[in-house]
C-alpha positions as CSV (number, residue, x, y, z in Angstrom):
1,M,77.1,84.9,96.6
2,S,76.0,88.5,96.9
3,R,77.9,91.8,96.8
4,K,76.9,95.2,98.2
5,I,78.6,98.5,97.5
6,I,78.3,101.3,100.0
7,F,79.3,104.8,98.9
8,N,80.4,107.1,101.8
9,E,81.8,110.6,101.6
10,Q,85.4,109.4,102.0
11,E,85.4,105.8,100.8
12,C,83.7,103.0,99.0
13,I,83.0,99.8,100.9
14,L,82.5,96.4,99.2
15,E,80.7,93.9,101.4
16,L,80.9,90.2,100.2
17,K,78.8,87.3,101.3
18,G,78.8,83.6,100.7
19,L,81.6,82.0,98.6
20,L,82.9,85.4,97.5
21,S,83.9,86.3,101.0
22,F,85.6,82.9,101.4
23,Y,87.7,83.3,98.3
24,A,88.5,86.9,99.0
25,L,89.4,86.0,102.6
26,K,87.5,89.2,103.7
27,R,83.9,90.1,104.2
28,R,84.5,93.9,103.9
29,V,86.9,95.7,101.5
30,V,87.3,99.4,102.2
31,M,88.7,101.5,99.3
32,P,89.3,105.2,99.8
33,Y,88.4,107.3,96.7
34,S,91.9,108.6,96.4
35,L,93.1,105.0,95.6
36,I,90.6,104.4,92.8
37,K,92.1,105.3,89.5
38,N,89.8,103.5,87.0
39,V,86.3,102.0,86.9
40,F,85.0,99.5,84.3
41,V,81.4,98.5,84.3
42,V,79.9,95.6,82.3
43,F,76.2,94.6,82.3
């Protein structure tokens, strides 16, 4: 279960592997920066 976030100039790409991709029904989620309104980070 790994995640990888790729930051491009126009968009943010979330790549999922393992069970996460199975539950999300996708291996890649592409999010343009214009659609992102809020970010919350927890360590």
